[in-house]
SETOR-668075 format. One record per residue: residue number from 0; residue in three letters; x, y, z of N, C-alpha, C in turn. Coordinates in Angstrom, 3 decimals, always signed. Each point is the difference from the previous one (the first is absolute). Layout:
BEGIN
MARKE  num  residu       n_x       n_y       n_z      ca_x      ca_y      ca_z       c_x       c_y       c_z
MARKE  NUM     ALA         X         Y         Z         X         Y         Z         X         Y         Z
...
This chain:
BEGIN
MARKE  num  residu       n_x       n_y       n_z      ca_x      ca_y      ca_z       c_x       c_y       c_z
MARKE    0     MET   +37.708   +46.369   +27.320    -0.252    +1.135    -0.565    -0.513    +0.377    -1.359
MARKE    1     LYS    -0.227    -1.295    -0.587    -0.110    -0.940    -1.212    -1.730    +0.372    -0.208
MARKE    2     ASP    -0.877    -0.271    +1.384    -1.030    +0.511    +0.215    +0.022    +1.146    -0.131
MARKE    3     ASN    -0.026    +1.211    +1.173    +0.029    +0.764    -0.838    +0.360    +0.890    -0.891
MARKE    4     ASN    +0.522    -0.428    -0.906    -0.050    +0.424    -1.272    -0.586    -1.025    -0.468
MARKE    5     VAL    -1.133    -0.923    +0.219    -0.863    -0.361    -1.604    -1.256    +0.779    +0.935
MARKE    6     TYR    +0.094    +0.387    +1.226    -1.149    +0.667    +0.132    -0.507    +1.406    -0.290
MARKE    7     MET    +1.630    +0.760    +0.329    +0.018    +1.733    -1.054    -0.403    -0.018    -1.425
MARKE    8     LYS    +0.772    -1.749    -0.664    -1.003    +0.276    -1.284    -1.511    -0.134    -0.488
MARKE    9     LYS    -0.423    -1.153    +0.363    -0.911    +0.175    +0.277    -1.170    +1.202    +0.297
MARKE   10     TYR    +0.384    +0.196    +1.228    -0.840    +1.682    +0.677    +0.211    +1.307    -1.256
MARKE   11     LEU    +1.361    -0.509    -0.027    +0.300    +1.649    -1.583    -0.411    -0.993    -0.895
MARKE   12     ILE    -0.443    -0.767    -0.536    -0.973    +0.036    -1.094    -1.513    -0.032    +0.138
MARKE   13     LEU    -0.412    -0.013    +1.510    -0.851    +1.089    +0.833    -0.796    +0.723    -0.415
MARKE   14     ALA    +0.991    +0.289    +0.195    -0.306    +1.203    -0.077    +0.384    +1.125    -1.064
MARKE   15     ILE    +1.035    -0.632    -1.408    -0.049    +0.702    -0.860    -1.470    +0.084    -0.684
MARKE   16     VAL    -0.152    -1.717    +0.210    -1.626    +0.043    -0.782    -1.117    +0.638    +0.338
MARKE   17     VAL    -0.228    +0.745    +1.051    -1.279    +0.311    +1.024    +0.797    +1.745    -0.594
MARKE   18     ILE    +0.820    +0.364    -0.066    +0.991    +1.183    -0.604    -0.836    +0.272    -1.248
MARKE   19     GLY    +0.395    -1.260    -0.954    -0.437    +0.570    -1.073    -1.756    -0.494    -0.415
MARKE   20     PHE    -0.217    -0.060    +1.121    -1.510    +0.446    -0.186    -0.206    +0.881    -0.122
MARKE   21     VAL    -0.045    +0.318    +1.752    -0.127    +1.821    +0.075    +0.335    +1.485    -0.862
MARKE   22     MET    +1.477    -0.711    -0.577    +0.349    +0.841    -1.224    -0.600    -0.117    -1.009
MARKE   23     GLN    -0.763    -1.365    -0.638    -0.952    +0.066    -1.067    -1.074    +0.820    +0.450
MARKE   24     SER    -0.900    -0.238    +0.870    -0.576    +0.763    +0.487    -0.404    +1.359    +0.231
MARKE   25     ASN    +1.474    +0.889    +0.315    +0.285    +0.989    -0.391    +0.041    +0.629    -1.040
MARKE   26     ALA    +0.701    -0.718    -1.699    -0.312    +0.665    -0.519    -1.402    -0.150    -1.353
MARKE   27     GLN    -1.341    -0.811    +0.901    -0.741    -0.228    -0.715    -0.950    +1.587    +0.577
MARKE   28     ASN    -1.526    +1.035    -0.716    -0.761    +1.066    +0.600    -0.032    -1.256    +1.842
MARKE   29     ASN    -0.162    +1.867    +0.463    -0.973    -0.521    +1.403    -1.651    +0.265    +0.590
MARKE   30     THR    -0.088    -1.852    -0.998    -1.335    +0.025    +0.837    -0.069    -0.811    +0.509
MARKE   31     LYS    -1.401    -0.046    +0.432    -0.140    -0.528    +1.349    +0.429    -1.484    +0.014
MARKE   32     LYS    +0.395    -0.925    -0.462    -0.341    -0.946    -0.391    +1.685    -0.340    +0.400
MARKE   33     GLN    +0.729    +1.214    -1.277    +1.199    -0.188    -0.016    +0.316    +0.557    +1.197
MARKE   34     LEU    -0.449    +0.466    +1.297    +0.040    +1.058    +1.154    +0.488    -1.259    +0.565
MARKE   35     LYS    -1.127    -0.792    -0.035    +0.157    -1.262    +0.899    +0.962    -0.834    -0.019
MARKE   36     SER    -0.337    -0.056    -1.296    +1.474    -0.959    -0.570    +1.592    +0.430    +1.027
MARKE   37     GLN    +0.749    +1.418    -0.131    +0.965    +0.173    +0.618    -0.267    +0.437    +1.506
MARKE   38     ILE    -1.235    -0.167    +0.317    -0.334    -0.339    +1.195    +0.728    -1.224    +0.491
MARKE   39     ASP    -0.752    -0.579    -1.005    -0.319    -1.548    +0.905    +1.970    -0.189    -0.383
MARKE   40     SER    +0.861    -0.149    -0.714    +0.694    -0.260    -0.163    +1.337    +0.896    +0.672
MARKE   41     GLU    -0.267    +0.994    +0.399    +0.579    +0.264    +1.737    +0.021    -0.079    +1.031
MARKE   42     LYS    -1.171    -0.063    +0.277    -0.428    -1.585    +0.866    +0.588    -0.869    +0.328
MARKE   43     ALA    +0.423    -0.581    -1.363    +0.835    -0.680    +0.069    +1.160    -0.663    +1.050
MARKE   44     THR    +0.434    +0.796    -1.457    +0.860    +0.856    +0.376    +0.820    +0.433    +1.505
MARKE   45     PHE    -0.821    +0.528    +0.443    +0.151    +0.626    +1.323    -0.312    -1.284    +1.230
MARKE   46     PHE    -0.986    -0.619    -0.241    +0.003    -1.137    +0.963    +1.221    -0.899    +0.511
MARKE   47     THR    -0.004    -0.991    -1.853    +1.124    -0.295    -0.400    +1.377    +0.255    +1.170
MARKE   48     GLU    +0.344    +1.470    -0.526    +1.538    +0.381    +1.472    -0.455    +0.315    +1.306
MARKE   49     GLN    -1.792    -0.173    -0.166    -0.006    +0.630    +1.808    +0.272    -1.329    +0.514
MARKE   50     ILE    -1.265    -0.911    -0.251    +0.578    -1.594    +0.662    +0.875    -0.567    -0.391
MARKE   51     GLY    +0.972    +0.107    -1.134    +0.829    -0.602    -0.257    -0.156    -1.410    -0.371
MARKE   52     LEU    -0.656    +0.132    -0.556    -0.559    -1.318    -0.925    +0.513    -1.226    -0.809
MARKE   53     THR    +0.954    -0.920    +0.214    +0.771    -0.282    -0.725    -1.086    -0.363    -1.909
MARKE   54     PRO    +0.642    -0.463    -0.526    +0.416    -0.556    -1.419    -1.598    -1.301    +0.435
MARKE   55     ASN    +0.069    -0.968    +0.389    -0.550    -0.986    +0.836    -1.362    +0.829    +0.406
MARKE   56     GLN    +0.439    +0.724    +1.045    -1.823    +0.078    +0.560    -0.901    +1.205    -0.511
MARKE   57     ALA    +0.623    +0.851    -0.972    -0.738    +0.966    -0.821    -0.900    -0.391    -0.972
MARKE   58     PRO    -0.080    -1.124    -0.385    -1.189    -0.751    -0.792    -0.840    -0.236    +0.718
MARKE   59     LYS    +0.159    -0.623    +1.165    -0.973    -0.396    +1.214    -1.188    +1.069    +0.232
MARKE   60     PHE    +1.115    +1.002    +0.760    -0.331    +0.662    +0.372    -0.886    +1.517    -0.741
MARKE   61     TRP    +0.262    +0.363    -0.672    -0.479    +0.959    -1.621    -1.792    -1.599    +0.090
MARKE   62     THR    +0.404    -0.908    -0.249    -1.513    -0.702    -0.437    -0.643    +0.437    +1.113
MARKE   63     LEU    +0.099    -0.399    +1.402    -1.096    -0.033    +0.979    +0.242    +1.334    -0.001
MARKE   64     TYR    +0.293    +0.790    +0.165    +0.047    +1.728    -0.116    -1.117    +0.437    -0.984
MARKE   65     ASN    +0.290    -0.975    -1.395    -1.246    +0.895    -0.569    -1.078    -0.402    -0.123
MARKE   66     LYS    -0.027    -2.002    +0.561    -1.574    +0.116    +0.356    -0.456    +0.831    +1.177
MARKE   67     PHE    +0.721    -0.070    +0.602    -0.402    +1.367    +1.658    -0.808    +1.131    -0.759
MARKE   68     TYR    +0.708    +0.565    -0.573    +0.028    +1.781    -0.364    -1.817    -0.952    -1.119
MARKE   69     ALA    +0.224    -0.419    -1.402    -1.715    -0.069    -0.331    -0.201    -0.755    +0.893
MARKE   70     GLU    -0.187    -0.541    +1.210    -1.433    -0.394    +0.680    -0.252    +1.445    +1.271
MARKE   71     GLU    +0.951    +0.634    +0.019    -0.187    +1.210    +1.366    -0.528    +0.750    -1.082
MARKE   72     GLN    +0.240    -0.133    -1.215    -0.318    +1.638    -1.523    -1.674    -0.462    +0.300
MARKE   73     VAL    -0.236    -1.337    -0.392    -1.424    -0.159    -0.293    -1.292    +0.509    +1.432
MARKE   74     LEU    +0.491    -0.686    +1.384    -0.396    +0.976    +0.747    +0.203    +0.876    +0.018
MARKE   75     ARG    +0.856    +0.959    +0.092    -0.370    +1.109    +0.265    -0.359    +0.917    -0.985
MARKE   76     HIS    -0.041    -0.535    -1.407    -1.212    +0.720    -0.148    -1.325    -0.452    +0.055
MARKE   77     ASN    -0.742    -1.227    +0.295    -0.875    -0.333    +0.641    -0.551    +0.782    +1.112
MARKE   78     GLU    +1.162    +0.642    +0.565    -0.249    +1.079    +1.379    -0.887    +1.316    -0.811
MARKE   79     GLU    +1.133    +0.216    -0.874    -0.615    +1.197    -0.415    -1.017    +0.455    -0.544
MARKE   80     ILE    -0.510    -1.003    -0.715    -0.989    -0.502    -0.433    -1.427    +0.217    +1.411
MARKE   81     LEU    +0.390    -0.901    +0.760    -1.300    +0.068    +0.992    -0.271    +2.048    +0.867
MARKE   82     ILE    +1.065    +0.096    +0.006    +0.379    +1.411    +0.677    -0.690    +0.719    -1.370
MARKE   83     LYS    +0.251    -0.340    -1.168    -0.600    +1.047    -1.427    -1.622    +0.530    +0.369
MARKE   84     GLU    -0.854    -1.696    +0.594    -1.324    -0.393    -0.399    -0.307    +0.983    +1.344
MARKE   85     ILE    +0.514    +0.216    +1.007    -0.188    +0.883    +1.246    +0.145    +1.429    -0.745
MARKE   86     ASN    +0.722    +0.537    -0.786    -0.110    +1.132    -0.104    -0.996    +0.445    -1.408
MARKE   87     ASP    -0.036    -0.922    -0.874    -1.353    -0.026    -1.253    -1.622    +0.067    +0.381
MARKE   88     LYS    -0.453    -0.234    +1.441    -1.107    -0.098    +0.285    -0.038    +0.413    +1.525
MARKE   89     ALA    -1.008    +0.377    +0.376    -0.863    +0.113    +1.358    -0.961    -1.615    +0.448
MARKE   90     LEU    +1.215    -1.158    +0.812    -0.577    -0.943    -0.046    -0.910    -0.300    +1.417
MARKE   91     SER    -0.743    -0.762    +0.026    -0.469    -0.512    +1.831    +0.778    -0.658    +1.044
MARKE   92     ASP    +0.287    +0.466    +0.886    +0.675    -1.019    +1.067    -0.089    -1.191    -0.479
MARKE   93     THR    -0.793    -0.787    -0.400    +0.381    -1.376    -0.294    +1.160    +0.243    -0.953
MARKE   94     GLN    -0.746    +0.414    -0.900    +1.409    -0.188    -1.254    +1.839    +0.865    +0.192
MARKE   95     TYR    -0.277    +1.017    +1.114    +0.884    +0.189    +0.066    +0.658    -1.309    +1.496
MARKE   96     GLU    -0.845    -0.328    +0.553    +0.863    -1.470    +0.319    +0.715    -0.860    -0.598
MARKE   97     GLN    -1.260    -0.154    -0.907    +0.743    -1.119    -1.220    +1.348    -0.214    -0.624
MARKE   98     ILE    +0.006    +1.793    -0.466    +1.314    +0.286    -0.514    +1.082    +0.040    +1.158
MARKE   99     LEU    -0.173    +0.215    +1.452    +0.911    -0.381    +0.766    +0.534    -1.331    +0.402
MARKE  100     SER    -0.765    -0.507    -0.194    +0.284    -1.539    +0.207    +1.296    -0.031    -1.405
MARKE  101     LYS    -0.600    +0.060    -0.753    +0.788    -0.357    -1.101    +1.382    +0.354    +0.552
MARKE  102     ILE    -0.330    +1.710    +0.478    +1.047    +0.699    -0.399    +1.107    -1.271    +1.793
MARKE  103     LYS    -0.380    -0.036    +0.476    +0.535    -1.179    +0.833    +0.544    -1.225    -0.194
MARKE  104     ASP    -0.588    -0.337    -0.938    +0.292    -1.010    -0.261    +0.776    -0.329    -1.403
MARKE  105     ASN    +0.272    +0.818    -0.378    +1.450    +0.854    -1.233    +1.072    +0.080    +0.630
MARKE  106     GLU    -0.089    +0.817    +1.322    +0.830    +0.130    +0.955    +0.839    -1.551    +0.468
MARKE  107     ALA    -0.427    -0.788    +0.619    -0.007    -0.897    +0.356    +0.298    -0.701    -0.958
MARKE  108     GLN    -0.389    -0.195    -1.427    +0.696    -0.822    -1.189    +2.017    +0.489    -0.155
MARKE  109     GLN    -0.123    +1.896    -0.145    +1.679    +0.253    -0.082    -0.114    -0.807    +1.301
MARKE  110     ARG    -0.036    +0.287    +1.102    +0.871    -0.198    +0.947    +0.219    -1.696    -0.012
MARKE  111     LYS    -0.757    -0.722    -0.477    +0.258    -1.948    +0.065    +1.312    +0.250    -1.316
MARKE  112     LEU    -0.329    +0.985    -1.366    +0.995    -0.471    -0.955    +1.096    +0.472    +0.285
MARKE  113     GLN    +0.436    +1.100    +1.064    +1.385    +0.580    +0.633    +0.386    -0.724    +0.428
MARKE  114     ASP    -0.330    -0.611    +1.014    +0.252    -1.617    +0.947    +0.044    -1.110    -1.030
MARKE  115     GLN    -0.279    +0.171    -1.293    +0.370    -1.307    -0.380    +0.962    -0.414    -0.509
MARKE  116     PHE    +0.609    +2.010    -0.583    +0.785    +0.476    -0.629    +1.265    -0.177    +1.261
MARKE  117     HIS    -0.159    +0.649    +0.258    +1.016    -0.321    +0.577    +0.612    -1.509    +1.000
MARKE  118     HIS    -0.994    -0.248    +0.119    +0.669    -1.192    +0.567    +0.381    -1.059    -1.037
MARKE  119     ALA    -0.385    -0.156    -1.341    +1.327    -0.171    -1.370    +0.931    +0.636    +0.106
MARKE  120     LEU    -0.040    +1.117    +0.129    +1.937    +0.469    -0.321    +0.649    -0.673    +1.239
MARKE  121     ASP    -0.264    -0.377    +1.282    +0.329    -1.306    +0.891    +1.099    -0.783    -1.378
MARKE  122     ASN    -0.771    -0.633    -0.739    +0.720    -0.931    -1.180    +0.804    +0.621    -1.091
MARKE  123     VAL    +0.540    +1.308    -0.093    +0.597    +0.199    -1.055    +1.080    +0.858    +1.309
MARKE  124     LEU    -0.476    +1.232    +0.882    +1.056    +1.074    +0.431    +0.397    -0.929    +1.398
MARKE  125     SER    +1.041    +0.573    +0.403    +0.835    -0.506    +1.019    -0.735    +1.289    +1.124
MARKE  126     LYS    +0.337    +0.131    +1.385    -1.015    +0.742    +0.799    +1.058    +1.317    -0.343
MARKE  127     ARG    +1.085    -0.205    +0.537    +0.406    +1.853    -0.841    -0.443    +0.460    -1.172
MARKE  128     GLN    -0.322    -0.711    -1.224    -0.622    +0.474    -1.023    -1.262    +0.748    -0.251
MARKE  129     LYS    -0.970    -1.096    +1.232    -1.718    +0.379    +0.439    +0.180    +1.153    +0.331
MARKE  130     ILE    +0.495    +0.309    +0.893    +0.404    +1.957    +0.662    +0.252    +0.408    -0.700
MARKE  131     LEU    +1.088    -0.150    -1.112    +0.691    +0.790    -0.764    -1.188    -0.057    -1.633
MARKE  132     TYR    -1.104    -0.963    +0.527    -1.412    +0.565    -1.349    -0.787    +1.100    +0.799
MARKE  133     TYR    -0.233    -0.495    +1.266    -0.758    +0.940    +0.794    +0.609    +1.642    -0.237
MARKE  134     LYS    +0.965    +0.037    +0.153    +1.001    +1.533    -0.017    +0.137    +0.486    -1.096
MARKE  135     ALA    -0.337    -0.864    -1.350    +0.168    +0.661    -1.188    -1.514    +0.087    -0.763
MARKE  136     THR    -1.053    -0.499    +0.863    -1.150    +0.172    -0.575    -0.344    +0.838    +0.472
MARKE  137     LYS    +0.282    +1.266    +0.905    +0.131    +0.848    +1.610    +0.894    +1.814    -1.563
MARKE  138     GLU    +0.679    -0.796    +0.107    +1.618    +1.309    -0.982    -1.086    +0.070    -1.275
MARKE  139     TYR    -0.572    -1.108    -0.869    -0.222    -0.026    -1.810    -0.874    +0.605    +0.456
MARKE  140     ARG    -1.502    +0.368    +1.075    -0.829    +0.843    -0.345    +0.102    +1.289    +0.452
MARKE  141     ALA    +1.137    +0.256    +0.249    +0.967    +1.603    +0.473    -0.136    +0.222    -1.550
MARKE  142     VAL    +1.304    -0.773    -0.770    +0.921    -0.025    -1.227    -1.269    +0.641    -1.289
MARKE  143     LEU    -0.867    -0.687    +0.385    -1.042    -0.402    -0.791    -1.142    +1.064    -0.157
MARKE  144     LEU    -0.277    +0.594    +0.939    -0.484    +1.383    +0.170    +0.781    +1.379    -0.378
MARKE  145     GLN    +1.225    -0.713    +0.259    +0.995    +1.661    -0.377    -0.240    -0.289    -1.444
MARKE  146     LYS    -0.093    -0.525    -0.551    +0.390    -0.624    -1.372    -1.178    +0.577    -0.718
MARKE  147     LEU    -1.806    -0.270    +0.093    -0.728    -0.111    -0.088    -0.339    +1.622    -0.263
MARKE  148     LYS    +0.286    +1.031    +1.034    +0.597    +1.334    +0.409    +0.618    +0.898    -1.160
MARKE  149     LYS    +0.747    -1.124    -0.383    +1.184    +0.413    -0.487    -0.764    +0.520    -1.798
MARKE  150     TYR    -0.895    -1.448    +0.004    +0.062    -0.278    -1.833    -1.627    +0.844    +0.148
MARKE  151     ARG    -0.288    +0.456    +1.270    -1.894    +0.711    +0.086    +0.619    +1.980    -0.570
MARKE  152     ASN    +1.327    +0.196    +0.839    +0.624    +0.600    -0.153    +0.786    +0.702    -1.544
MARKE  153     LYS    -0.407    -1.061    -0.754    +1.008    +0.198    -1.962    -1.936    +0.151    -0.190
MARKE  154     LYS    -0.756    -0.737    -0.126    -1.168    +0.526    -0.548    -0.308    +1.668    -0.493
């Protein structure tokens, strides 16, 4: 019973810190950077609760996740640039083939990155928590889309 109390106290402290970040960002104007910060805080709370991260697991998980997310964003940005090249001008078949090859390479890098991340999660999360992570990822996308719709409708 004592271990549960210690766990609950640590979990509550973690939740209070995350909520504090959310409240702090709500008090500021909604610039893009502040909105991103708010979304990141809400995301952290959502995933922490849905996965059931312990205070011991949370820093390890978020270190892995943040690294994965940053690298994934770079790859997505690279793909957007490649696709934009197609829209910007008429290209030869050879140029289209080169771009297509780069897009395929980029997608392969994304799959490799995802595989590495999911393998690294084996050292942090239980099998049950990994399933909860996959579930939370899908659910969070829907939550985020709803929030973005509300935000856009306020403008």
